[in-house]
C-alpha positions in Angstrom: 16.1 39.0 52.0 18.7 36.6 53.5 21.4 37.6 56.0 24.1 37.2 53.3 22.3 39.5 50.9 21.8 42.1 53.6 25.5 42.0 54.4 26.4 42.3 50.8 24.1 45.2 50.3 25.5 46.9 53.4 29.0 46.5 52.1 28.0 48.0 48.8 26.3 50.9 50.6 29.5 51.5 52.6 31.7 51.5 49.5 29.2 53.7 47.6 29.3 56.2 50.5 25.6 56.2 51.1 24.4 58.1 54.2 22.4 55.2 55.7 25.6 53.0 56.0 27.6 55.9 57.4 25.3 56.4 60.3 25.4 52.7 61.3 29.2 52.5 61.0 31.2 52.7 64.3 32.8 56.0 65.1 36.6 56.2 64.9 38.5 56.6 68.2 40.2 59.9 68.5 43.2 60.9 70.6 46.3 59.0 71.5 46.2 55.6 73.2 48.3 54.3 76.0 50.9 52.7 73.7 51.4 56.0 71.8 51.7 57.9 75.1 54.3 55.5 76.4 56.3 55.8 73.2 56.3 59.6 73.4 57.3 59.5 77.1 60.2 57.2 76.3 61.4 59.5 73.5 61.2 62.5 75.8 63.2 60.5 78.4 65.9 59.7 75.9 66.1 63.4 74.8 66.3 64.7 78.3 68.9 62.1 79.4 71.0 62.9 76.3 70.8 66.6 77.0 71.8 66.2 80.6 74.7 63.8 79.6 75.9 66.3 77.0 75.7 69.2 79.4 77.7 67.3 82.0 80.3 66.2 79.5 80.8 69.6 77.9 80.2 71.9 80.9 80.8 70.2 84.3 83.1 67.2 83.7 86.5 67.5 85.3 89.2 68.2 82.7 
């Protein structure tokens, strides 16, 4: 069997959901990556800074 036929057969096995192809497929990465963590940290920074700014404006700012 040629390399192209093997690749086509493997693709058909993956689409059909056969167990042989599932065991050779790479595992999906779980968890959050660095970019996602940086985005969450920036959103938290924005929320905290906004809360502190609002607290200063409404509670402690000279009137």
